[in-house]
C-alpha positions, -999 to +999 in steps of 0.1 A: -321+106-148-303+083-171-266+079-178-252+109-198-230+104-228-200+122-212-202+101-180-206+068-199-175+076-221-155+086-191-164+055-172-158+032-202-124+048-209-113+049-172-124+012-167-105+002-198-074+020-186-076+006-150-086-030-160-075-035-197-078-073-198-111-074-180-125-046-202-115-064-234-131-097-222-162-080-210-165-058-241-165-089-263-192-105-241-212-073-242-211-072-280-223-108-281-252-103-256-265-068-265-281-064-299-266-037-322-299-019-322-295-012-284-259+000-287-259+022-317-279+050-333-261+080-318-227+091-305-220+074-272-248+049-274-224+020-272-208+035-241-241+041-224-253+005-232-219-009-220-220+009-186-256-001-181-247-037-190-218-036-166-240-024-138-265-052-145-238-079-147-218-064-119-186-084-125-160-083-096-136-061-116-163-035-122-173-036-085-136-030-076-133-002-102-163+017-089-151+013-053-115+024-060-118+048-090-152+064-090-164+087-063-201+079-061-224+101-041-260+094-034-287+116-020 
């Protein structure tokens, strides 16, 4: 199952609040690297694309954010 819009928006907003400088820098890089066609088209598409991009890039700030701010459960 893919990322839901509500989860992607929550993760984006929470990451931006917890790591504002890193988020700003990473968002600019995301915009440069991901074509508009892959981050637009419907509400929340940019958030989904951003979270997927962060997962792929896995910068240290995002690793720390997931570890400290998101309760991840796997089956």
